[in-house]
Legacy VTK file of the C-alpha trace (Angstrom):
# vtk DataFile Version 3.0
C-alpha trace
ASCII
DATASET POLYDATA
POINTS 315 float
0.000 0.000 0.000
1.531 3.295 -1.052
-0.208 6.008 0.913
0.370 8.164 3.931
-2.488 8.590 6.346
-3.108 9.685 9.909
-5.680 8.983 12.582
-7.545 12.267 12.104
-10.554 10.570 10.528
-11.641 7.176 9.332
-10.723 5.991 5.855
-14.002 6.057 3.905
-12.386 4.834 0.719
-9.488 2.636 -0.224
-6.388 3.454 -2.212
-4.599 0.422 -3.546
-1.403 0.135 -5.568
-1.205 -1.452 -8.993
1.758 -2.331 -11.174
1.601 -0.019 -14.179
3.318 0.919 -17.387
4.761 4.080 -15.871
7.529 2.249 -13.999
9.776 2.684 -17.028
8.714 6.283 -17.437
9.486 7.234 -13.843
12.763 5.318 -13.868
13.912 7.102 -17.028
12.949 10.452 -15.519
14.864 9.677 -12.348
17.944 8.628 -14.300
18.086 12.144 -15.714
17.021 13.929 -12.514
18.487 11.724 -9.826
17.165 14.013 -7.101
13.564 13.434 -8.186
11.625 10.403 -7.062
7.951 9.916 -6.344
9.004 7.370 -3.735
10.947 9.981 -1.780
8.115 11.569 0.163
8.665 14.022 1.708
12.419 14.398 0.970
11.978 15.403 -2.625
13.944 18.130 -4.373
12.516 20.407 -7.019
13.845 20.399 -10.556
14.688 23.469 -12.552
11.569 23.391 -14.756
9.259 23.890 -11.772
9.188 27.638 -11.787
6.361 30.116 -11.557
6.203 32.086 -14.783
5.491 35.796 -14.905
2.571 35.018 -17.201
0.955 32.904 -14.491
1.588 35.588 -11.886
-0.099 38.108 -14.174
-3.030 35.729 -14.656
-3.635 35.514 -10.927
-3.719 39.317 -10.797
-6.155 39.653 -13.721
-9.567 40.101 -12.126
-11.330 39.672 -15.468
-10.172 36.047 -15.566
-11.077 35.297 -11.977
-14.787 36.006 -12.141
-17.023 33.405 -10.632
-18.935 31.025 -12.871
-22.286 29.512 -11.973
-22.029 25.864 -10.891
-23.739 23.289 -13.064
-24.263 19.595 -13.652
-22.062 18.095 -16.367
-23.107 14.470 -15.898
-25.487 12.783 -13.480
-22.587 12.219 -11.072
-20.234 15.099 -11.972
-20.628 18.838 -11.332
-18.605 21.930 -12.181
-17.892 24.047 -9.099
-14.985 26.065 -10.496
-14.583 29.684 -11.579
-14.125 31.324 -14.944
-10.598 30.202 -15.640
-9.880 27.312 -13.227
-11.873 24.096 -13.092
-13.024 22.344 -9.961
-15.110 19.182 -10.203
-17.383 17.490 -7.683
-17.679 13.747 -8.250
-20.693 12.138 -6.575
-20.665 8.556 -5.295
-23.164 6.624 -3.191
-20.773 6.905 -0.223
-19.772 10.554 -0.356
-18.170 13.176 -2.563
-14.744 13.640 -4.144
-13.489 17.137 -4.982
-10.963 17.538 -7.790
-9.073 20.832 -7.250
-9.960 23.398 -4.609
-9.349 26.767 -6.352
-7.418 29.654 -4.823
-8.067 32.867 -2.859
-10.340 34.713 -2.976
-12.423 31.958 -4.593
-12.013 29.043 -2.191
-15.244 29.901 -0.376
-16.878 30.545 -3.757
-16.273 26.874 -4.520
-17.918 25.951 -1.213
-20.899 28.148 -2.074
-21.147 26.435 -5.454
-21.240 23.035 -3.794
-24.008 24.120 -1.447
-25.950 25.811 -4.253
-26.088 22.454 -6.035
-27.650 20.878 -2.952
-24.576 19.121 -1.561
-23.039 19.353 1.906
-19.261 20.047 1.950
-19.062 17.860 5.053
-19.764 14.913 2.735
-16.532 15.503 0.766
-14.362 12.536 1.699
-11.336 13.398 -0.466
-9.869 16.419 -2.174
-7.435 15.736 -5.024
-5.135 18.056 -6.962
-4.280 17.705 -10.645
-0.924 19.371 -10.004
0.801 21.353 -7.296
0.194 24.905 -8.438
-1.535 27.528 -6.330
-4.579 27.907 -8.578
-5.495 24.226 -8.215
-4.514 23.425 -4.631
-4.505 26.538 -2.441
-7.879 25.580 -0.967
-6.950 22.069 0.158
-6.097 23.131 3.710
-9.413 24.991 3.973
-11.400 21.856 3.177
-9.234 19.777 5.461
-9.635 22.165 8.386
-13.315 23.026 7.986
-14.837 19.817 6.628
-12.416 17.123 7.819
-11.702 16.220 4.200
-8.814 13.870 3.474
-6.122 15.311 1.192
-4.682 12.894 -1.372
-1.734 14.120 -3.462
1.327 12.830 -5.251
4.591 13.223 -3.360
6.087 15.432 -6.053
3.242 17.881 -6.076
2.885 17.971 -2.315
6.438 19.342 -2.343
5.647 21.630 -5.257
2.567 22.956 -3.477
4.639 23.924 -0.453
7.005 25.943 -2.613
4.316 27.407 -4.867
2.076 28.451 -2.007
4.528 29.541 0.667
7.023 31.311 -1.598
4.600 32.943 -4.007
1.329 33.511 -2.242
1.871 32.831 1.484
-0.914 30.313 1.888
-1.583 27.524 4.333
-0.354 24.142 3.097
-2.523 21.107 3.801
-1.289 18.037 5.604
-1.204 15.070 3.262
-3.368 12.194 4.448
-2.710 9.885 1.502
0.201 9.896 -0.941
-0.910 8.781 -4.391
1.514 6.643 -6.339
1.424 5.798 -9.991
-1.147 3.090 -10.729
-3.087 3.567 -7.493
-6.858 3.351 -7.402
-9.303 5.110 -5.116
-12.516 3.269 -4.368
-15.409 5.173 -2.817
-18.910 3.748 -2.967
-19.765 2.874 -6.544
-16.824 4.805 -8.024
-13.305 3.585 -8.797
-10.758 6.207 -9.814
-7.465 5.248 -11.442
-4.401 7.453 -11.071
-1.371 7.992 -13.290
1.617 10.173 -12.437
2.490 12.086 -15.598
5.347 14.506 -14.760
6.227 17.423 -16.975
4.170 20.485 -16.113
5.187 19.778 -12.508
7.010 16.881 -10.856
3.900 14.996 -9.840
1.121 15.836 -12.292
-1.829 13.601 -11.479
-3.812 12.320 -14.445
-6.877 10.255 -13.652
-9.818 8.372 -15.059
-13.234 7.570 -13.631
-16.782 6.786 -14.724
-19.402 9.412 -15.517
-23.067 8.694 -16.167
-25.669 10.232 -18.442
-29.007 8.528 -17.961
-28.520 4.817 -18.577
-25.126 5.302 -20.223
-21.737 5.179 -18.503
-18.609 6.713 -20.020
-14.904 6.593 -19.302
-13.764 10.107 -18.383
-10.178 11.342 -18.208
-8.288 14.319 -16.866
-4.934 14.225 -18.639
-2.224 16.665 -17.596
0.815 14.900 -18.972
1.256 16.807 -22.243
2.931 20.075 -23.137
6.215 20.372 -25.018
8.929 22.884 -24.199
11.793 23.816 -26.486
15.343 23.143 -25.284
14.230 20.837 -22.496
15.204 17.366 -23.673
14.414 15.339 -20.565
11.101 17.028 -19.904
10.047 16.431 -23.502
11.145 12.792 -23.378
9.067 12.297 -20.252
6.040 14.042 -21.735
6.391 11.886 -24.844
6.259 8.819 -22.596
3.102 10.156 -20.931
1.410 10.688 -24.268
2.312 7.287 -25.687
1.199 5.589 -22.520
-2.201 7.261 -22.756
-2.486 6.337 -26.405
-2.438 2.721 -25.228
-4.820 3.383 -22.347
-7.276 5.210 -24.599
-7.527 2.234 -26.929
-8.696 -0.065 -24.166
-12.349 -0.998 -23.815
-14.354 1.011 -22.994
-12.615 3.879 -24.791
-11.900 7.280 -23.246
-14.710 9.445 -24.599
-14.877 12.326 -22.098
-11.889 14.636 -21.627
-12.332 17.188 -18.844
-10.332 20.445 -18.949
-8.399 21.748 -15.955
-8.864 25.257 -17.367
-12.001 26.036 -19.388
-11.196 27.676 -22.701
-10.880 31.440 -22.473
-12.086 34.117 -23.053
-15.486 32.737 -22.022
-14.082 30.183 -19.619
-16.481 28.650 -17.115
-19.621 30.410 -18.410
-18.868 29.240 -21.940
-18.284 25.712 -20.665
-21.646 25.875 -18.889
-23.484 26.924 -22.045
-21.721 24.252 -24.064
-22.910 21.536 -21.678
-26.413 22.787 -20.923
-27.580 24.177 -24.278
-28.950 20.956 -25.727
-32.298 19.314 -26.236
-33.060 16.238 -24.121
-32.840 14.116 -27.256
-29.401 15.452 -28.226
-26.261 13.427 -27.490
-24.195 14.675 -24.587
-21.813 17.368 -25.932
-18.933 16.177 -23.722
-19.066 12.618 -25.069
-16.765 12.365 -28.078
-16.126 9.696 -30.624
-13.179 7.618 -29.329
-11.049 8.990 -32.170
-11.202 12.542 -30.768
-9.023 11.895 -27.713
-6.637 9.796 -29.802
-6.356 12.632 -32.325
-5.624 15.049 -29.484
-2.855 12.763 -28.227
-1.460 12.385 -31.748
-1.264 16.147 -32.126
0.404 16.471 -28.726
2.886 13.769 -29.730
3.736 15.705 -32.886
4.362 18.878 -30.892
6.773 17.067 -28.593
8.624 15.391 -31.456
9.096 18.762 -33.154
10.421 20.228 -29.908
12.865 17.333 -29.556
14.120 17.898 -33.088
14.608 21.644 -32.690
18.204 22.803 -32.173
LINES 1 316
315 0 1 2 3 4 5 6 7 8 9 10 11 12 13 14 15 16 17 18 19 20 21 22 23 24 25 26 27 28 29 30 31 32 33 34 35 36 37 38 39 40 41 42 43 44 45 46 47 48 49 50 51 52 53 54 55 56 57 58 59 60 61 62 63 64 65 66 67 68 69 70 71 72 73 74 75 76 77 78 79 80 81 82 83 84 85 86 87 88 89 90 91 92 93 94 95 96 97 98 99 100 101 102 103 104 105 106 107 108 109 110 111 112 113 114 115 116 117 118 119 120 121 122 123 124 125 126 127 128 129 130 131 132 133 134 135 136 137 138 139 140 141 142 143 144 145 146 147 148 149 150 151 152 153 154 155 156 157 158 159 160 161 162 163 164 165 166 167 168 169 170 171 172 173 174 175 176 177 178 179 180 181 182 183 184 185 186 187 188 189 190 191 192 193 194 195 196 197 198 199 200 201 202 203 204 205 206 207 208 209 210 211 212 213 214 215 216 217 218 219 220 221 222 223 224 225 226 227 228 229 230 231 232 233 234 235 236 237 238 239 240 241 242 243 244 245 246 247 248 249 250 251 252 253 254 255 256 257 258 259 260 261 262 263 264 265 266 267 268 269 270 271 272 273 274 275 276 277 278 279 280 281 282 283 284 285 286 287 288 289 290 291 292 293 294 295 296 297 298 299 300 301 302 303 304 305 306 307 308 309 310 311 312 313 314
């Protein structure tokens, strides 16, 4: 079992470790960055690519991008509780709730209000996850932990990243980690089983995941994939990202296929409100707009692969 927990509250779910394809990926990454290891919690050093860009600092200061977005139902068991430019998802099971990303000040309590407006009790949130360790996705984790006794489950790499991102840049409280997610782990809560994949690149411990969403009588395989993104003149990062992409090309071809890809940032300039209209503006007889043909996600991965290969070939 690869998780860290404490006696603060009972374990409502179960995280179990699985042998996965990413062993080779993580080993190759560690051979290039010997100080980086997802096994090394909490003694994990940061690598040079984990910086906070001026562009991201400017984004946090841009009030026009931070406006609140109305919460809404995406699927029967999945709700959007984010803001205009940062996603936050509430996954509903028959044994409690799972929150994916917790937003950042001054919108942490906005997320809580969204959850309540949808008719849910934040005290029923059993776990809060983070897609990666940047302030905009994880600065609210400690708030949920302190106020609602929610268990925080993160990768080791991004727990370390969150400490640096939050304390150095924005002076925010850092949550205690109840459960350390390792590559290939699963989280079982009620009728839901989430599968986790560590896909480093954007940060050391980017957490990609898949789970089941429902629309009426139909179930679909949903994915949050954060393992892409090429960068010029960064050979080892691009090699790792290429491994992430090729791994997910194999995963996406399994049965059932991955037909729902959920964004961590809704497309701007409309952002969250545009996402809401896209999902809700349909007749009851229309197919769900978030359910794609299986080829769509594969095409996205193919394009991402091409971007990385071009970056690797650039001088």
